[in-house]
N, C-alpha and C positions, 0 to 999 in steps of 0.2 A: 707590741713594741714596749709598753710599760714594763711588762714582766721581764723582757730581755734586758732593759736598762737596769732594773732592780738587781738581777743576777750578776750583771757586769759590775755594778757598784759593790755588791757583797763579796764577789770574788776578788776584786781589787783590794778591798779592805782586809780580807783574809790573808792574801799574799803579802801585803805590806806588814801585817802583824807577824806573819811567819818569819819574814826576813829580819824584822827589827826587834821583835819582842824579846828574843833570847839574849840580846847583847846590850841594848841601850842603857838599861837601868843598872846593869852590872858595873857600869863605869862609876857610879856613885852609890855605894852601899848604904849611905845615910839618907837616901831619898825613897819615899814610898809614893807610888803613883796610884791615884784613885781614878779608874776609868768610869766615866759617866755616859750612859747610852743615849743621852738626849742633849739638846742644845742648852747653852747657858741660860739661866733664868727659869727653867722648868722646875717642877717640884723635886725631882731626884737631885738635880744640881743644887738647889737651895739647901736640901738636907746635907748633901756631901760637904758643901762649903761651910755650913754652920758647925759641923762636927770636926772639920779638918784640923783646926788649930789644936784642940784638946787631943785629938787622935795622934797628931804628930808629936805632941809633948809626951804622951803615954808610950809611944814607940821609940822616942828619942830620934825621930827623923824629921826632915822637912817634907811637906806634902805638896805634890803636884796634881792638879786636876786636869784630866785629859778627856775633853768632851768629844765623843765619837758617835754622833747621831746617825740614824738611818736604819731602815729595814727592821723597825720595831725593836731596836736594841740588839739585833743580831750581829751587826758589824762590831760593836763594842765587845760582845760576848766572844766573837771569834778572836779578837785581839787578846782577851783574857786567856782563852783556851790555849793559845800558842806562847804565852808568856812563861818565863822561867818560874818554876814553882818554889820560890824562895821567900814568899810573903812580901816582896817588894812591889808587886802589882796586884791590886785588888779591884773589885768592881762594886759600886753601889747600884742597885737596881730595884724595881718594884715588882708587883705581882705579874706584870707583863712577861717576866722571864719564863713563867710556866705556860703562857699562851702560845709562844712561838713554835714549839714542836708540832702543834696541831694546825697552826695557821699556814706554815710553809711546808711545801712538799719535801724540800731537801735543804738541809743546813750543813755548812762546812765544819760542823763539830757535833759531838754527841752531848746533849744537854745533861744527861745523867752521868756519863763517864768522864767528861772532860772538865766539868765544873764542880766545885764543892761548896755547899753553904757554910758560912762562917758565923754570922750573927744576925738576928733580927733587930731592926731599929725600932719599928713601931707600926701602927696601922692608922689609916685615915678613911673615914667614909667619904663618899661622893655627895654632891648636893644637886638636887634637881632645881634648875633655874629656868626662868622664862623671860622673854622680852616684856617690857612694860606695857606693850600694846595687847598682850595676850589676856583674854578675859578671865581665866581661872586664877584664883588666889589660894586655893586649897587643893589637896590631892583628890578629894571627892569631885571637885569642880573640874579638875584636869581630866580625870577619867571619864566624866560625863561628856565633856566636850569631845574628847578623843573618840569615844564610841559613837557619838552623834555625827562625827566628821571623820570617818575612817580614812587613814592615809593622808589627811590634809595637814597634820602637824609635821613640820619639817624640823628634824633635830640634827644638830651638828656634833662632830667628834673630831679627834685628832687623826683619824684615819681608820680604815677597815681593820678590825681586830684590835683596835686600841682599847684601853681600859674604859674609856667613856662610851665606846660603841657597845662593848659587851655588857656593861652595866645597864644600858638602855634596852638591850635585847632581853635581859632578865626582867626588867621592869615591864616591858610589853607582855611577856609571857605571864607574869604574876597578875597584871592588871587586866589581861584579856582585851587588849586593844592593838591597833596597828598604826604606826607612825612611819614616816619616810626618812631614811637615813641619808644625810648629806655629809660624806667624808671630806675632810680638809687635810692639807699637809701641815699638821700641827694644830694645837688648840688656839693659838693666837688669832689666826684668820677667822676661825669659827666664832670666837668671842666677839670680834669686830662685827660680824654679820648678825650675831645675836642682839647686840646693842642696837644696831640699826633696824632690826626687825626683819632682815632677810630670811632668817630662820627663827623658829619660835621657842625652841627648848634645847637644853643640854643637861646631861647628868655627868658631872665632872669633878675633879679634885677640888677641895676647898681652897687649897693654897693658890691655885691659878685664878679662881673666880672671886674670891672673897673681897679684894679691893673694889670690884665693880658692884658687889652687893652692898658694901659699906657706903659707896658713893651714890647709891640709888639708881645706877644705870641698868641693872637687871634685878629681878625679884626672885628671892629664894622661896621655894615651896616646901621642900622636905629634904632630909638627909637620908643616907642609905644604910646606916648602921642600926643595930638593935636598940641602942639608947642614944639620946641626944648628945651632941658633941659640945664641949665647953666653948669652942670657938664660935658657935652659932646657937646659943642656949635657948633662944626663943623660937627656933625653927623645929617643927616636929619631925619625927622619923616617918618613913614609909610604913614601918612596922606598926606604929601607933595610929597611923592614918587609914587603917583598914586592910593593909597587905600584911597580915599576920605572919611573922617568921622571916620577913624579907631582911636579908643581911648581906650587904656587899661592902666589905672593908678591905681595900687593897693594902697589902703589907709592903714594907720597905726593908731591904736587907743588904748584907755584905757577902760577897762571894770571892773565891780564890781559885786558881788553877788546880786541877786534880794533881795528885802526887806531891802536893805541898806537905811537908812533914807535920805530923800530928802536933808536935811541940810548938811549931810555928803557928798552926791554926789556933791552938789554945791561947797563944800570946796575942794574936790578932783579935780573937773573941773577947778576951779580957780587956784589951785596950779600947775596943768599941764600947763595951758595957761601962767602962770607967768614964769614957767621954759622955755617955748618956746621963751620968749622974750630975753633970754640971747644971745647977739651977737656971742659969742664964739660957743655956741651950734648951732645956726643958720648956722654959717659958716661950722662947722664940719658935720652937717646933710646935708647941700647943697653939700658938697664934696662927700657924699654918694648917691647923686642924689635925695635926699628927699626935697621937697618943703613944708615948714611949712604952714599949712592951718588951723588955729584955727576956731572952730565953737562953737555955743551955744550947750548946752547939747541936746536940743530938735532937732536941726539941724542934729547932729550926729546920734541921735536915728532914725530920719526919713531916713537918708542915709542907715543905717544898715538894717532897715526894707525893704526899697526899693530894696536893693541888695540881701536880702534873697529871695525875690520873683523873681528877675531878674535871678539870677544864678541858682535857682532851675529849672527854665524853660530851661535855656541853657544846664545845665548838663544832664537833662532828655532827651533833644533833641539829645544830642551827645551820649547818652547811656553809660555814664562813671560811673564806680563803683570802689571805692577804694578796694584794696586787703588786 
């Protein structure tokens, strides 16, 4: 039943996009719409809203944020795929973009053929957090407890196949332990249960959990990048805590419909990179744990292509399917 509901929602979203995408924004050529695949308040939404003013100024347009959550971002991606390829509709997304072709048996668009990468915004590691009642305070203590109590650590995520889920799967493999995954409909409810002790751990984006770390409601044990993040400078990395080479840093980027003219793609790329130069935006994004990493358009396209292959193999190996 759940799968049937999912496909109904995705199909409806796709059909609405097909009917509306080609005409709505043509009515106002001075409006650029940023499609965000998640609800307002999430990390991607925060990034999009932070950059929207400068981006609009650079493009000479007003910016409209269109939050289209659901199906791991596939509803928003379907909307983008059917939009007029004139640069007036773009999408902000994170690395979950490359997960979906392997997570879903069938999508109403071709990830490689219907979407084109425009610009990378930056990367952010995840952070391993535990409830305050959890006995471990270091990675070594966490692993020792996990191995002594196989399957008894319940960890939450924003859903099957979410960035938080896949990050924890990699952690389990690297640390040679087993924990029990408890998927939620979004990270918000999972955080609530983490604070109350209903679950014991999460490995999630810094932006979403940092306020609760700062307030002492949860405890940070380690971050997932190769080096420490400036937003949590006293928290060690998994890499330096015994899991040599562990590196999980989801990227954030901008996408456009395929067949968008090269000149328009270049203009969009330059406008995004110019927006990223704003010191205020850099400071606010850094506070969210996001390190600005501008790339050429080709470099970002190569990264997306490489990650599509990489994560397809990982997800198939782990035998994960979205519900």
